[in-house]
N, C-alpha and C positions, 0 to 999 in steps of 0.2 A: 607677368615681371622674372626678371632674371633669380636667380639664387645662390646668397650668399652663405659660404661654411664656412667657418673654422674651427680647427683641431687642435689643440696644445695638446702635444706628448711627452709625458712625464717617465720619473718615477716617482714608488707610490706616493700621491697627497691622502696625509691624514683624513683621515674620515671625517670629524668635526671641521674639521676648513668646507669641507665640498661645497655645499651646501649654499654656503654665504658667497662662495669663490662663485657659485652657480648664478648668483643675483648682484655679483660686484660687478662679472665684465657685465651679462648687460647690461645692468645701468650707465658703466661708464662707456660703450661703446655707442648708448642710444647719443646720451650727451653730445662727443664727440660728432658721431653722424650729424643730427638736427645742427648743429653748429654751423654745418658745412654743409648745408644743404640736400644735405637724403634724409627724408622722413617714411619713413616707414609702418606701419601697426603692428602687427606683431610680430613674436621671435620665439623662437625652443630654443631650453638650453640644453647638455645633458653631464654629467660627470661621471667619471668612474675612479676608483681608484688610481688611474693613473693614462686618463684624460680629461680635461675640459676646454667648451668649445659652447659653441652656438650654429644657429640657422634662420636665419628670415628669406622665407619665400615668396615675399612681393617685395622686394631691393630693386628701384630705380637704378638704369645706367647708364646714370647721370645726374650730380647735380646739380636743383633747378638754378634760371638761368638770373640772374643779378640785374636787375634795373632800376635800379636806387637815385637819388635828385639829394646832394650830401648840399648846405650853407657850407659858407664859406668868409671870408675875414673881410669888414667893407672897404667897396672902392678906395685910393689910397693906403690902403694899413701898411705897415711896417715890413719890411723888405723879409724879416723872420716872421712873420708872422706867414705873409704870404708862401714860403716857399715850406710849411709844416702842411698849408693844406694842399701844398701841392704830391708833396706827397706823401698824405695820409688817403686823395684819393688816385692818383696815381695818372698825373697829369703830368707831361710832359716843359709846361708853358703855362704860364697865368692866359694864354687864347685861347686855351680848348678849355677853357670855362665862361662861362657864358653872366652877364651884366645882370640883373635883376634889380628891378624899384621897387620899394613897399611906403609907407609910412615912416618909417627910420630911418631911409636913405636907402644908397646905392651898394649891391651884398654883390660880392661875386658868389656861382652855384657850380658844381659840378653835377653833370649826369652823365651819371656812371649804367655801360651798360657792359655784360661780363656775360660767354657763355661759361654756363654749371662747371665743373668737372667733371675727370670720368671717373664711377664706382671704385677700383680697380687704382688708380690716383691716390683716391683720397685714402681708402682701407690701407697702404703701404705706408700712407704718411700717418694713421691714428694708429694700429694694432700698433705697433712699435713703443709709440706709445704708453699702451695701460700697459707690454706686457711691463715694460721698468717700474708704472710707478703703480704696481695692484698692486691690493694691500691686508697683504698675506697678515696671518697675525705672527707671525714667522715665517726667515724667509733665510737661505742661506747664497752659495754663491758654489761651483761647481769648483772651482781651482783650474780653469782652461779660462774665468772671463771675468768681470766684474758685477754680470748679470746677475740679481741676485730674483730668485724662485724659486718657490717652496722646496722642490725637490731639484734636481737636476731637468732640465728641457733638452726634447733630445729634436724631437722634428715642431716646425709649426706649419699645420697642410691649410690652406687659404687656397679655395675654390668658386670664383664667381663666374655665373653662365655657361657651368659646367668647363671651364678651364682655370687652367692653373693659375695663381697672384704671390709668384714669388716678397716673403717676406725677407725684410734685412734684421736682424737682432744681437747684437754680437758674437756670429758670427756659429750662428742656433742654424740647423740645415732647414729648409724649408722645401718639402716635396710634398705632393699632391697622394700622399702615403698614410697609410695605419700601422696597424699588428692588431693582429689576437690573443688570445687566452697566453698567457708566459708560456702553458706549459704546454695546451693539447695543439694550440694548434698557433704559435708566434711568428710565421711568415707574414711578410710585409703584404698588405691589399689598395692599390690602389685603389683611392677615390676620386670618382665625377660625380657625382650628385648625392646631395646628401641619401636620401633614398637607398641608392642602393648600398650607399655605407650603411643603412640603418642593417640593412637584411646580406654583405659582407660576413659581420660586426657578431653577425648570430650562427651562422652561419659556422662562427671560428668560437665560439664560445663565447660569445661578449652580447649580456645585455647592456644597451647603453644609458639607459633611462636609469631615472635614482625608483621614476612612480612603479616603473614594471620589475623590477627588482626588487622594492617594498609590494608590492601586490602578490609576486609569483610567491613568497617566501610564506608571507602571514597565508595563502591557503592552502600551502601546504602544514603547514606547519598545526594548525585548525583542521586538514584535511590525518595529519599522523595524532593526536591529540582524540577524536571524532572517535578513531579508530575505534581506540581505547577507550573510549568512554572518562576519557582527564579533559583538561581542560588548561592551557598556558595561560602561567602568571602576566599579564601585558606589561608591555616596561619600554613606554613608545621613545624612552634616552637610546638606550639599549637596542632599538631597534632601526635606530635613524643611522646606528653606529655601523651595525654588521650590513647593511645595506650599504654605506660608504667600505669595507672589508673585502667585499666582492663582490666583482665580474660578472663569475657562471654561477648561485647560490647553488644549492644542493643542502635542503635539509637533512640533516639525519639525527635517530632518538636513537639514544643512550641510558642506560640504565647504570642505579650510582649502589653503595651498601646501605639500607635499609637502616641500617643501626644509627648512621646520622642522623634519622629523621629526630631523634631525642633533641637535636641545638636548637635554639632557638631558629625559626626560619629565618626572621634577616639576617642571623650568618650566613644560615647556604643558601640566599639567593646573592648577597652580597659578594658569597665566594665562587658562585658562581657565575659575577656578572662582571666581576673587578678583575678576576686571572684569566676565566679560561670563556667570557665573552660568551656562557649559553643561558638559554630561556629556564624557569621553572618550570614545574608540569605540577597542577595540584587534584586531589578527589572534588568535583561540583560537589555532593552528600554531603561529605563534611566541611570542604572551603579548608583542608591541611593539606600540609604537600606532601607529592608521593615520590617514589624513590626513582625517580628517571627526571633528565634533565633533557634539554633540543638545545646541540648545536647546526651550524650551520654550515656549510665548508664550501671551500673556491674551487671546486675537481670533480669532477665525475668518481668513483672509487672504483676498481673492476668486483669489492667485493658488495658493494649495495654503501658501501659507508660500517663494517660491521668493526673489520680491527682500526681504524678513526675513532668508533664510538667507545671501545674496548681499550684504546690509548686517552681518549678522555676519560674516562673513570677514574682510571692509575690517579690521571694526573690528579680531578675528584677528588680524589679520598684522602691521599696526603695533606691537597690544601684544609680539608675535614680532623683530618686527624691535628693536625695543627688548632685547629679552632675548638676545637673539647678538646684538647691541656691547656686553655687558656678560661675558657667557660668554667670543665670544672672548676679549676684553680680559684675561678672569681666567686665565688657559686658557696667556696667553702666559710665564706665570711660575707656579715650582713653587708646590707650597700653602707649604711653611714657605722664606720667605723674613730677611733679615732687618728692610728694612721692615715689612711686615707684624709681626713681633716688635713693634720701636718703636713701631707705629701702638695695636696694644695695650696697649701698658707707660703709653701716654700717654690709656688710653677707661679712668676712671674706675670698678670694680665696685662698691665704700662707700666714702666720705670714709676711714672708720675705718678699710679691709679693704685697700688698697693698690689698683691694675688692675687689671686683668685679667689681666695676665700677670703677678699677684703671683700670681691665683689658682691660672693654669696650675699654677705650684711650687709651688702648696704639695697640690695634686691630682694630681700626679705626687710625687712625694711619697708622700701617701699609698695612692694605688695603689696601688704598688711595696711600703708592708705590706701591705694588704690581698691579694694575689699570693698571700700563704703558704696561706688560707680560702677562695678562687677557685681555686686549682692554675692561675693564668692564668701565660704565661710572660712574666717577667717585662720582657725587652728590646722586646717589643712592648706591652707595656704602657708601658713606657716614649715609647714613639715615637706611642705614639696620643695619651700625654694630650699629649705638646708638639702634635700638629697639632689635637687634636679646637677650639678654641678661631680657629684660624686665620684660617678662611670667616667671621668673622663684620663683617671686615675687606676683603671681596672687593665687587664692584660688584655680583654676580648679588646674595649677601644687604641689600649695601644698600638695592637697589631690589625684592625680594622678603625680608624677616625672615622670613614663615613656615617661611621651607627651610634655615634653619642647620641646621649639621650632617650635609644630602643634597648642600647643594652643595659642603662639602668632601669630603665623599666619593666626590662622582661626580668630582669635581677629581685625585681622588689615584688610582681607579683612571686615568681618562684618564692623567696622568701615568707611573704603570703600565707601560696598555698600549702604550705609546708614548710615553718619555722625552725628554726635548726639550736642549736644547744646554745648558739649563742645570741641565740634570737633576743632568751630571754620572753617574759611574760609580756610584756607589750609589740612582740614582732619582731622589729626594729628596734627593742628597749634592752631592756641591760644583756649580764653576761653572765646567768646563774648555770652555774653547770660546768664550766669553763674551767680551766686554771687559770690561779693569781696569775703565771706570767699572760698565760690568753688574757684576759681580766684588763689589762695593764695595758695591750694593746688595740683590745677595739673595746671600749665606750659604752655606757648608751648614751641617748642622743639628750642635750639638754629637757626638750619637751617631749613624752610618751607617743607615737601614731594615736592620733581620733579615731575614738571606733564608729567605724564605717568609712567608707571617706577613702577608700583603700584605692578605686577605677582609676575615680579623680587624679587622687599622687602621680601613681601610676600614668595617666594623660598629657598633664604634668611634669613628666620630668622628662614623656619624648620630646612633648610638643611646644614646651619653650619655646627651644632653638622654631619656631616655626613663623606663617612659613621659610622656606629656603629658598624662592624665587619664585615670580609671575606664573609660574603654570604651581607651586605648592599648595594644597589646599592648608586654608588656617585654621588655627585651633581652638573648638565648638566650649569644651565641658571649662564652666565658666572659673575654674582652681585654672584650666590650664591656659587660660583667655590673659587674668590677669598677670599669670607669672610671665608669658613671653607681653606681657605688654612692663613687663618692670624689667626686665633683661633688655630688651633694647631701647628700652630708655636711658638705661643707666648706659648702657652703652653710649649713648650718640650722648646725652648732655658730658662723661666724665669725657669720652674725645673732644669735643665743641672747645670742651673752656680749658681745656690745655695746649698751650703756645701749637702752629704746628701741623695738626693732624685735624683738622677740620678740615672739610669736600674740597676740593680749587675743577675749574672746569675740565684736568686732563688726568685732578688723580681724588682716587675714592678708595684710600687703601687700606680700610676702615669696613668698608660695605656699609657706611652708615646713610647713605641713598637708602640699599636695599634694607636696614633697617630699620628705615621712615616709614618704608613701602607699606614693607609687614609691618607696621602698627599699626599708619591705615586700613589696608584691608580686613586684619581685626580689630579695631571697632566699628567701621565699617558696617562687615559684612552678621560682628554679634553684636549688633544698634545698644556700643555701649555710650551711656553719654555721660561723655567724663568733658569736662573745661581745658583744653591742654595748657591754656598758664598757669591751670591749678598742679595740673600734673607735672608739668617742667619744673617749676620753681616746687615741687614737693622730690625732684629728682637731686634739683642744687640740691636740696638741704642734708644732702648725705654725705656731700660735699667739707671738707671745710673750706670755705670762703675765704678764709683772715689769709692761706697756705699759700704764700708769695708767685709757689712753682704755677697753684691753681689758678686760680678764678679775680688776676690780677685787673679782664675788666669784666667784673661777678657783671652787672649794672648791667650790662648790654646779651650776654646772653639769653636770658628768659625773649628779650624779643627776638632775638636771633634764630633764634630753637623752632620759635614759634611760626618766623620766612619761612624756615625749613618745611617744618612740617610742610604749611599754605604750601611749596611751591614742588612740595611730593604730593599732595593732595588735586595740584592743575595736573600732574602728569597722572593719574590718574584718572581722570577724568574725564581728556583727553585725551586717553586708550579708552575711552568707550564712547566718544565722540564727544563730549561735554565740550565749551566752550571755553579758554579760558580767562575769554574779560567777564564773563559771568562767576565764576567763579572772583575775578575783582571787585566785583557789583556788589558780590556779598560780603566777600571777607572784610573792606573797607567798613563795611557796622560796625567792624568788633567781634561780629563773634568769632567766638573758638573751637565753639558746639559743632565737631562734621558732620555728625551725624543732622547738625538740625540745619549745615548745611547743606549739604548734602539735596535737605529736604526742598529749603530754599533758590538749591542752582537749580532742580529737574522743574520746579512747581511756574519759574522766571523762562529757562527755553520753552517750556511750552508755550505759555505763554506770548511769546513772542513768535513765537513761528505762525501763535497770528495774524489776522488780520488788523485788531483794534488791537496787541503788541503792538507788532509794528507801525500806527500810525497814533498810539501814547510813546510811543520812545522817536519818534520826527518830534512830535509836540513837546516831549521834557527836554530837547535839541536846543528846541525853538525859543520854548520858555528863557531860559540858563542862556545863552546865548543875549536876549534880553537885555536878563538882567549883569549881565558879566558887563556887556557895555553902559550900561547907565553906571555904572560901579566903579567903572576907569576915565568917565569923562564926570567921576567927583557927585554925579548925580542922582547913586544906589538907593536905595533901605539903611536906615540907620539901625542899630541895636534895640532905638525906643523903637521904632516902628516895625520891626520884626514881631519881635512882643505882642503890638497893639493888633485887636482886634480887626474884620475887616469893617468898616461903615461901610453897609445895605443903605444907605438915606444917599449915597452917590453911586449906587451903578443906578445907569437910571437904561442904560441898552441889556432889551432884554436878553440878549444875548450871556449877558457878564454878568447877571442876575440866574440865568441857568445854569448857567459853571459853578454861583457861589453854592447855590440848591449841591447841586451833583459834589460838591466837592463838601457839603455842608454833611451829607450821608456818607458819602466812600472813606475820607478819612478812620472817622473812630471807627465802624466797617473792618476799613482795612488794617486798622491795630490789634482791634483784638479779635483776629484773626491768626493773625502772628501771635498773638499771648497763647490762642493754644495751637497754635506751632500746625495747623489750617493754611498750609501757604500756598495750596488751590483756589482756598474761600477766598483770600486775602488778592489775588487775582482777579476772580474774578467782582469783588468791589469794585477794584478797578479800573477793570473791563469801563462800568457804567461810564467812566467819564470819555468816552472816547468822544463821542459825539455832541456834550458842551463845548469842551476840546477843539475841538474841529469848527465848529460854530462863532468860536471868541475869536479863533484866528480870524478867520476869513469874516467879520463880519464888524468885532471892537478894532478902536483906533489907541490901541496902551499908550504911546506919550501924547496922551491929547493936552493941550495948550493949558489947561486949569491943572493948578501946581497938585491941589488932592486930590481931579478924577489924579493924573496920573501914579499917582506915589496910590492910590488904592489900586489901583488896574495892576501892578505890576507887585501889590501885597499877596492879588490875588493869584498872583504867578506861582510868585514866591511860596505858596499853600498848595496850590498844586505839584509843585517841587518837591513841599516835602510828603504830600500824599504818594510818593514815587515811592522815597526816599526813606518810610517804611518798608520794604518786604525790599529793597537792594539800592546801592548807589547810582543808577544810571548814570551819571557825568564816567563811569569805566567803563560802562557797553560801548563798541564799538558799533556804528551805522547807522 
């Protein structure tokens, strides 16, 4: 089949936007071509800093022919209805329609036969629509037209079957050509086919595919490190960014001043990553950073990159000199000082929720409450809570905000390793040996650091912010887990209960969805057996419920936040391939232990994938429909009926006797298994109902003419429904 090729050539596209742009272009083009009858199997996308595009190898030369029968209004319908039908069907007069009769009467029917349009014509129609509505996170106008694009768009190259297709968009040139490397080979290149385009660009010092650039960079870095007995500190985010910054990647190995290695590794790596886009290098034997870096250039240097490496080293030294000044300043005082506390008291967390220090106090109280379920040491948790936000007012975090938590951890560990005179006997405690003036600024914390547990406190200082996103690790130390949950619950509940701050469909300014998802991941990963209603209520207790600008509708806050957590759990399970309706079925039981909920969902999911599970679900739906129909007719079971036992004397049919006996065994067995949280065993007990239920519906008339027999059989179905409800609300399950 013919080949469709599209390249949008522009000024530099931000690296972070390129991969998503490839996906959006593929999605939008597929949707619009398919909607116009052009179906194809595969397409290949590409992007570099200056180009975005795709190729479809098996694109049909025209859309599918239309052969459609469209039913219109009745014969004799009002003229307005007939005219609307003629317009929608593309008919000139009603005489072109046929009259077809069915049991409802005579109707006009239009038989539409239309040859499919040529592909180039369709592309000329849809590509301008895509370009004008492309969902860039940020876009701009060039000043020469009203076209919004990420950067000024210079050319729209489109070819079909090796012939150019002109695309008209706001006066942007549309020629079958492209351009090579901006410095090495900027001359225009004629485009005829995808294969020749790829070959010509590589000859012109451009690697057009992200995967190829990434693979080349990774291979060169590994070779450079292996030849020196080192390894690079892999950074997926930086690697993706660098891939989007270069068209002709060239890896350069540089040296840094080893005197800077006494700085925390996080500071060195962040300076390299954020300001210079360098990769750090470490010694695999010691795990410590080595005095080197790796940069990726976009040019072939005549000297092999030595001048570039030297210049990069000078810039890095300047950055690290600044970092050293801030770090040395911060190390002169303990992590906790009255001066830093006073600064936190002046930083507004939220105008309705007080200062950052107010938040610390709330988190501390809530974290202590959570110790009962996390198993963390209360004294360690209290100390970690007091210290966890202190680094926000350090000089180092002021310069490197991304290192909040990490700087606090390193300062605390440095303090434990070599306590300064200011730290006193408690490590971070008193101020013995200091001047009286210094004592006033640096006073001991209310509770001295507990003996031992320093590593747990350090981990909590850093990890209480985690997870920072879906790919970030979760806390593992019990103290860190406790503090992380308390911090996120305080943020979530506090911002939920004040007017206008809870998330909406299009806005989540404070990242409350991320906080809830992070809490869910932390709870599940560490198997924390916490009842969410109790935890949320404890978080609410930290706020003044009587204050008018806070919980005006506090009675709903608990259930609202619970529901919010339930929705986040559904997102988490859906990402793992679990069905949302199964989560609804389990949540309907009123359980709010997330670990237990997930165990139920997984057992239920596995059960419903079996033949027994699918048949039992069908049986449940049938039983529920019969019971609902009887209730609607006013012949349903009363409260007294539901409370009474099944009358064994009225069970005349063998099939209903068998179902009754099976229920007598399955219901207590399922309940006992649920009590032990052996949900797989509970499902196994219910699976024994499959054959008796099938036989009951096949051989027993539920609505028997005898009133007592009918009610007894309805009660039997109610018991069947009750048995399944021991593990989930099957009415919530789809299918």
